[in-house]
GUKE-914512 format. One line per field, with one value per residue (C-alpha): x, y, z. Coordinates in nm, 3 decimals, always signed. Example, Ala and Ser with C-alpha at 12.3 -4.5 7.8 and 13.67 -1.06 7.14 Angstrom:
# residues 2
x: +1.230 +1.367
y: -0.450 -0.106
z: +0.780 +0.714
//
This chain:
# residues 485
x: +0.000 +0.296 +0.315 -0.015 +0.088 -0.246 -0.241 +0.049 -0.103 -0.219 -0.596 -0.709 -1.026 -1.049 -1.117 -1.494 -1.657 -1.691 -2.042 -2.225 -2.432 -2.794 -2.853 -3.191 -3.304 -3.472 -3.692 -3.820 -3.735 -3.458 -3.154 -3.062 -2.780 -2.599 -2.456 -2.213 -2.118 -1.762 -1.653 -1.804 -1.631 -1.584 -1.829 -1.880 -1.695 -1.366 -1.401 -1.147 -1.001 -0.639 -0.444 -0.197 +0.090 -0.026 -0.133 +0.138 -0.119 -0.126 -0.422 -0.551 -0.590 -0.945 -0.955 -0.917 -1.181 -1.555 -1.782 -1.959 -1.633 -1.506 -1.829 -1.811 -1.442 -1.522 -1.802 -1.569 -1.280 -1.214 -1.251 -1.119 -0.803 -0.523 -0.447 -0.198 -0.443 -0.728 -0.510 -0.450 -0.822 -0.899 -0.641 -0.796 -1.144 -1.037 -0.795 -0.843 -0.827 -0.985 -1.324 -1.372 -1.399 -1.780 -1.852 -2.166 -2.337 -2.518 -2.210 -2.247 -1.877 -1.877 -2.179 -1.996 -1.694 -1.912 -2.093 -1.756 -1.643 -1.962 -1.895 -1.551 -1.704 -1.534 -1.843 -1.663 -1.459 -1.775 -1.936 -1.639 -1.632 -2.001 -1.966 -1.680 -1.889 -2.160 -2.409 -2.788 -2.818 -3.095 -2.878 -2.608 -2.865 -2.996 -2.644 -2.591 -2.910 -2.795 -2.451 -2.596 -2.815 -2.505 -2.300 -2.588 -2.558 -2.905 -2.987 -2.826 -2.945 -3.299 -3.311 -3.208 -3.470 -3.743 -3.661 -3.650 -3.836 -3.775 -3.408 -3.481 -3.573 -3.728 -4.061 -3.949 -3.665 -3.905 -4.137 -3.858 -3.711 -4.050 -4.094 -3.740 -3.818 -4.126 -4.392 -4.546 -4.886 -4.730 -4.518 -4.826 -5.019 -4.734 -4.703 -5.074 -5.067 -4.755 -4.911 -5.229 -5.034 -4.787 -4.488 -4.304 -4.154 -4.384 -4.133 -4.021 -4.382 -4.461 -4.163 -4.258 -4.608 -4.460 -4.219 -4.485 -4.771 -4.656 -5.009 -5.061 -4.700 -4.743 -5.035 -4.837 -4.618 -4.247 -4.141 -3.807 -3.546 -3.535 -3.235 -3.159 -3.155 -3.133 -2.983 -3.329 -3.474 -3.189 -3.250 -3.626 -3.575 -3.357 -3.617 -3.894 -3.673 -3.569 -3.203 -3.045 -2.705 -2.468 -2.251 -2.492 -2.530 -2.302 -1.973 -2.078 -2.329 -2.047 -1.993 -2.310 -2.142 -1.810 -1.936 -1.997 -2.369 -2.445 -2.191 -1.820 -1.854 -2.035 -1.778 -1.492 -1.651 -1.709 -1.356 -1.202 -1.425 -1.342 -0.973 -0.934 -1.098 -0.836 -1.072 -1.017 -0.684 -0.488 -0.453 -0.830 -0.847 -0.581 -0.781 -1.091 -0.888 -0.738 -1.050 -1.128 -1.070 -1.220 -1.559 -1.543 -1.321 -1.296 -1.301 -1.255 -1.206 -0.893 -0.755 -0.833 -0.645 -0.354 -0.313 -0.332 -0.066 +0.155 +0.110 +0.213 +0.515 +0.629 +0.613 +0.833 +1.091 +1.182 +1.272 +1.159 +0.818 +0.782 +0.861 +0.603 +0.334 +0.415 +0.371 +0.022 -0.099 +0.049 -0.139 -0.465 -0.416 -0.333 -0.643 -0.863 -0.707 -0.551 -0.187 -0.122 -0.273 -0.065 +0.248 +0.189 +0.138 +0.432 +0.693 +0.921 +0.939 +0.976 +1.286 +1.452 +1.450 +1.692 +1.467 +1.577 +1.450 +1.087 +1.016 +1.276 +1.127 +0.781 +0.913 +1.075 +0.753 +0.562 +0.813 +0.792 +0.427 +0.504 +0.672 +0.995 +1.000 +1.338 +1.508 +1.340 +1.447 +1.811 +1.796 +1.614 +1.747 +1.878 +1.630 +1.330 +1.071 +1.102 +1.393 +1.544 +1.212 +1.125 +1.462 +1.420 +1.067 +1.164 +1.450 +1.269 +1.524 +1.489 +1.547 +1.602 +1.280 +1.456 +1.299 +1.007 +0.643 +0.299 +0.275 +0.649 +0.738 +0.483 +0.613 +0.973 +0.873 +0.681 +0.996 +1.218 +1.205 +1.000 +0.766 +0.395 +0.139 +0.088 -0.286 -0.237 +0.052 -0.179 -0.429 -0.164 -0.041 -0.393 -0.485 -0.652 -0.414 -0.698 -0.870 -0.540 -0.489 -0.842 -0.761 -0.441 -0.644 -0.869 -0.569 -0.398 -0.711 -0.731 -0.358 -0.382 -0.634 -0.387 -0.389 -0.014 -0.031 -0.269 -0.048 +0.258 +0.074 -0.067 +0.264 +0.446 +0.183 +0.220 +0.598 +0.588 +0.374 +0.582 +0.382 +0.682 +0.599 +0.244 +0.374 +0.627 +0.391 +0.116 +0.358 +0.507 +0.167 +0.063 +0.370 +0.364 -0.008 +0.031 +0.318 +0.322 +0.588
y: +0.000 +0.232 +0.252 +0.441 +0.800 +0.931 +0.699 +0.903 +1.244 +1.464 +1.523 +1.866 +1.858 +1.885 +1.583 +1.539 +1.594 +1.269 +1.165 +0.852 +0.675 +0.689 +0.352 +0.448 +0.598 +0.935 +0.834 +0.526 +0.664 +0.471 +0.687 +0.764 +0.539 +0.621 +0.325 +0.309 +0.016 -0.097 +0.034 +0.380 +0.500 +0.854 +1.111 +1.183 +1.511 +1.320 +1.160 +1.249 +1.120 +1.228 +1.057 +1.245 +1.081 +1.275 +1.607 +1.635 +1.785 +1.676 +1.472 +1.770 +1.988 +2.086 +1.953 +2.278 +2.470 +2.473 +2.368 +2.701 +2.896 +2.651 +2.662 +3.041 +3.027 +2.783 +3.000 +3.301 +3.114 +3.251 +3.014 +3.212 +3.364 +3.207 +2.851 +2.759 +2.873 +2.682 +2.370 +2.425 +2.472 +2.147 +1.965 +2.101 +2.000 +1.643 +1.583 +1.305 +1.453 +1.441 +1.618 +1.961 +1.970 +2.000 +1.776 +1.563 +1.289 +1.531 +1.586 +1.963 +2.017 +1.745 +1.913 +2.248 +2.087 +1.921 +2.247 +2.422 +2.147 +2.202 +2.577 +2.502 +2.265 +1.955 +1.738 +1.403 +1.479 +1.574 +1.249 +1.042 +1.218 +1.151 +0.788 +0.752 +0.902 +0.635 +0.815 +0.842 +1.187 +1.376 +1.679 +1.452 +1.246 +1.570 +1.659 +1.307 +1.344 +1.676 +1.539 +1.222 +1.432 +1.610 +1.294 +1.095 +0.826 +0.842 +0.470 +0.405 +0.717 +0.682 +0.318 +0.433 +0.710 +0.479 +0.222 +0.482 +0.798 +0.969 +1.002 +1.276 +1.617 +1.722 +1.589 +1.671 +1.420 +1.151 +1.222 +1.208 +0.889 +0.718 +0.788 +0.673 +0.354 +0.288 +0.400 +0.669 +0.647 +0.693 +0.981 +1.153 +1.107 +1.256 +1.549 +1.629 +1.621 +1.838 +2.092 +2.102 +2.150 +2.392 +2.187 +2.187 +2.499 +2.627 +2.600 +2.252 +2.141 +2.272 +2.087 +1.767 +1.792 +1.806 +1.525 +1.291 +1.355 +1.310 +1.351 +1.696 +1.809 +1.983 +2.189 +2.326 +2.630 +2.583 +2.826 +3.001 +2.902 +3.114 +3.301 +3.012 +2.682 +2.336 +2.016 +1.860 +2.149 +2.126 +1.755 +1.809 +2.074 +1.823 +1.547 +1.756 +1.852 +2.200 +2.147 +2.455 +2.587 +2.539 +2.840 +3.064 +2.825 +2.780 +2.607 +2.263 +2.230 +2.236 +1.872 +1.787 +1.885 +1.705 +1.385 +1.557 +1.478 +1.850 +1.885 +1.953 +2.329 +2.279 +2.016 +2.255 +2.536 +2.305 +2.164 +2.512 +2.640 +2.356 +2.350 +2.723 +2.665 +2.402 +2.105 +1.931 +1.777 +1.944 +1.615 +1.586 +1.936 +1.849 +1.540 +1.751 +2.010 +1.751 +1.539 +1.679 +1.975 +2.310 +2.385 +2.766 +3.060 +3.301 +3.240 +2.880 +2.770 +2.983 +2.821 +2.476 +2.555 +2.713 +2.427 +2.167 +2.349 +2.382 +2.014 +1.920 +2.151 +2.001 +1.654 +1.762 +1.904 +2.189 +2.501 +2.744 +2.578 +2.559 +2.930 +3.032 +2.807 +2.921 +3.285 +3.200 +2.976 +3.132 +3.466 +3.282 +3.046 +3.337 +3.525 +3.224 +3.173 +2.846 +2.947 +2.715 +2.416 +2.492 +2.528 +2.198 +2.027 +2.161 +2.337 +2.037 +1.965 +2.332 +2.363 +2.085 +2.292 +2.570 +2.864 +3.215 +3.568 +3.619 +3.245 +3.182 +3.452 +3.302 +2.952 +3.077 +3.252 +2.928 +2.736 +2.992 +2.896 +2.524 +2.293 +2.370 +2.732 +2.701 +2.584 +2.864 +3.127 +3.021 +3.084 +3.416 +3.688 +3.994 +4.222 +4.003 +4.208 +4.196 +3.956 +4.006 +3.958 +3.652 +3.489 +3.552 +3.410 +3.103 +3.026 +3.131 +3.396 +3.761 +4.055 +4.422 +4.620 +4.942 +5.085 +4.840 +4.930 +4.771 +4.397 +4.358 +4.529 +4.316 +3.991 +4.086 +4.159 +3.831 +3.633 +3.813 +3.524 +3.703 +3.491 +3.457 +3.692 +3.614 +3.544 +3.292 +3.139 +3.087 +2.914 +2.670 +2.604 +2.521 +2.268 +2.516 +2.480 +2.432 +2.748 +2.939 +2.822 +2.926 +3.267 +3.279 +3.204 +3.503 +3.721 +3.631 +3.717 +4.057 +4.102 +4.037 +4.322 +4.561 +4.502 +4.449 +4.369 +4.081 +3.955 +3.953 +3.778 +3.514 +3.412 +3.420 +3.184 +2.940 +2.937 +2.902 +2.588 +2.422 +2.507 +2.661 +2.538 +2.674 +3.012 +3.036 +2.928 +3.160 +3.452 +3.381 +3.361 +3.683 +3.886 +3.755 +3.829 +4.181 +4.291 +4.319 +4.170
z: +0.000 +0.045 -0.337 -0.346 -0.294 -0.174 +0.129 +0.265 +0.183 +0.467 +0.476 +0.374 +0.580 +0.955 +1.173 +1.199 +1.533 +1.729 +1.815 +1.908 +1.648 +1.769 +1.605 +1.461 +1.132 +1.108 +0.812 +0.639 +0.295 +0.119 +0.045 -0.317 -0.428 -0.749 -0.937 -1.228 -1.451 -1.385 -1.727 -1.668 -1.354 -1.482 -1.610 -1.978 -1.924 -1.903 -2.246 -2.515 -2.838 -2.788 -2.508 -2.292 -2.480 -2.787 -2.637 -2.373 -2.136 -1.769 -1.641 -1.437 -1.748 -1.642 -1.287 -1.095 -1.294 -1.250 -1.535 -1.584 -1.611 -1.871 -2.069 -2.085 -2.182 -2.462 -2.596 -2.603 -2.770 -3.122 -3.416 -3.715 -3.855 -3.649 -3.766 -3.493 -3.228 -3.392 -3.386 -3.014 -2.952 -3.134 -2.925 -2.606 -2.716 -2.796 -2.508 -2.256 -1.906 -1.564 -1.556 -1.394 -1.018 -1.010 -1.307 -1.286 -1.480 -1.714 -1.931 -1.958 -2.026 -2.291 -2.452 -2.458 -2.623 -2.886 -2.958 -3.005 -3.241 -3.440 -3.450 -3.591 -3.845 -3.702 -3.733 -3.763 -3.452 -3.263 -3.375 -3.260 -2.922 -2.865 -2.965 -2.719 -2.439 -2.478 -2.253 -2.255 -2.098 -2.287 -2.377 -2.518 -2.712 -2.864 -2.980 -3.115 -3.317 -3.467 -3.550 -3.702 -3.932 -4.063 -4.107 -4.256 -3.987 -3.834 -3.820 -3.483 -3.303 -3.438 -3.329 -2.982 -2.973 -3.106 -2.838 -2.559 -2.671 -2.337 -2.428 -2.681 -2.538 -2.871 -2.999 -3.355 -3.325 -3.206 -3.497 -3.753 -3.610 -3.595 -3.966 -4.045 -3.854 -4.072 -3.823 -4.044 -3.874 -3.531 -3.656 -3.804 -3.480 -3.275 -3.516 -3.506 -3.127 -3.116 -3.352 -3.146 -2.823 -2.985 -2.867 -3.199 -3.365 -3.640 -3.926 -3.818 -3.789 -4.136 -4.283 -4.100 -4.249 -4.597 -4.515 -4.378 -4.620 -4.979 -5.115 -4.966 -4.978 -5.313 -5.184 -4.890 -4.954 -4.878 -4.608 -4.650 -4.389 -4.077 -3.940 -3.704 -3.888 -3.733 -3.878 -3.881 -4.080 -4.332 -4.380 -4.411 -4.680 -4.863 -4.823 -4.978 -5.274 -5.157 -5.072 -4.914 -5.026 -4.734 -4.817 -4.626 -4.333 -4.030 -4.106 -3.977 -4.262 -4.519 -4.423 -4.617 -4.946 -4.896 -5.055 -5.389 -5.417 -5.460 -5.740 -5.767 -5.714 -5.383 -5.286 -5.365 -5.166 -4.869 -4.877 -4.892 -4.615 -4.379 -4.465 -4.404 -4.065 -3.985 -3.954 -4.288 -4.385 -4.662 -4.850 -4.864 -5.014 -5.273 -5.368 -5.432 -5.626 -5.858 -5.906 -6.253 -6.485 -6.401 -6.551 -6.559 -6.464 -6.175 -5.800 -5.696 -6.058 -6.089 -5.773 -5.912 -6.232 -6.047 -5.799 -6.075 -6.278 -5.971 -5.881 -6.234 -6.221 -5.893 -6.043 -6.336 -6.099 -6.335 -6.126 -6.397 -6.430 -6.052 -6.017 -6.278 -6.127 -5.771 -5.870 -5.993 -5.710 -5.394 -5.401 -5.471 -5.177 -4.948 -5.059 -4.978 -4.633 -4.747 -4.708 -4.414 -4.595 -4.904 -4.692 -4.514 -4.850 -5.048 -4.834 -4.780 -5.154 -5.243 -5.025 -5.223 -5.544 -5.632 -5.712 -5.798 -5.746 -5.654 -5.672 -5.402 -5.179 -5.214 -5.145 -4.824 -4.722 -4.780 -4.569 -4.286 -4.247 -4.231 -3.979 -4.169 -4.048 -3.875 -4.195 -4.391 -4.138 -4.164 -4.541 -4.515 -4.749 -4.567 -4.744 -4.653 -4.469 -4.087 -4.130 -3.783 -3.603 -3.812 -3.742 -3.371 -3.364 -3.565 -3.327 -3.010 -2.922 -2.828 -3.060 -2.970 -2.984 -3.085 -3.399 -3.391 -3.343 -3.335 -3.392 -3.455 -3.126 -2.943 -3.090 -3.013 -2.654 -2.626 -2.703 -2.451 -2.204 -1.938 -1.721 -1.784 -1.632 -1.258 -1.276 -1.557 -1.365 -1.066 -1.295 -1.412 -1.058 -0.935 -1.203 -1.435 -1.730 -1.980 -1.861 -1.882 -2.242 -2.338 -2.190 -2.398 -2.711 -2.648 -2.568 -2.893 -3.090 -2.924 -2.968 -3.341 -3.355 -3.195 -2.819 -2.777 -2.403 -2.470 -2.753 -2.527 -2.242 -2.475 -2.629 -2.295 -2.155 -2.444 -2.408 -2.030 -2.044 -2.315 -2.627 -2.800 -3.149 -3.125 -3.007 -3.291 -3.568 -3.446 -3.429 -3.772 -3.937 -3.768 -3.872 -4.229 -4.265 -4.123 -4.348 -4.728 -4.951
//
């Protein structure tokens, strides 16, 4: 027993007052006893997809924080514009760790993580996280239903809802699943009752009427989608032959077009949208880009043509052809917010070729946004913009702030080796590392908009807790995006 460290720990609570057991009960009511299966000894809030050996985070990542503070921090976490920070956010959302200190069986923290994944557009990751949780809490079942509608995997969740209707908090889900299970009469009866009792949203009820009654569907006008759309409504519009374009819907709905059923253009738009958000792999994007020849010109079609020409040039290995193709494709990828994806795809191969002039400068810029940033920084031309600051960031060393201003001055200061801000340090020391990192995410977003103090605090926090690569890549992307060639 001496090998179990907590047996030797001093108790943190005082010794309870001694008293004699009266030996009788005060009531005849049986006490509530909570039971858990042997394989479910932790709450759903502890579930993750990435083990600690992958994330590098300690087991008490969330332990010292309360659920409501974490939920608010997740809602406030930015989801656009800073790829390295988005990657960190995704890692936090998917990390295996002990649940927050006041976590319960309801899985509220898990639900908040899933909702943030949906906001990012990471539908498959949200689905995998929910499957791993394996819980029947109503709020989680409602999220599973929404995710299943977007992934097209509704058979399992509908079978579960049909077997135990009380699991679903929404009558509309029970109606839809009853119909999907073949009980059209039961679904119609539930819908009529829900309409009479006004327990189903008006637009959803109208769409369900059209979905269930094919004979009268043509006589019912199709309502335009409201400002707040739900996955069920999107699927119902599709079922009645009024498919909605996902480009105007929240990012998670882009998943519906990834399969190509809505056409190559919609598939391209969806792939670009999700890749720029950091939730779709760059190789998947390249596969969509190179699937066929472009059908028109302008916009996404010009990127398709440019990436295909560049891919061909890279395969030939001719430096002149690579330089010409790079000059065409790189500005287009930057404009679409796909510079990081392009860099991750091609930087290593680009560095192998001997390019000259402007092509070489662009190749180095591409590599600075990739995992090869240290190699690129060592080969930086002296006249490259912000060369001294970039070299310092890439190597994690300090640079004099004399003559610098704005973002450059802030980044130089952030890499001066000073300790993290005291309040964030206290968070880390008390088992609130996850909350501290969510704070750093918000600070970086504000810092990118001009609040230099927040920018400095954010990067110092990342470096202090060992996220050096994240700090460097975020800073490099920021300085390159804020300065012109």
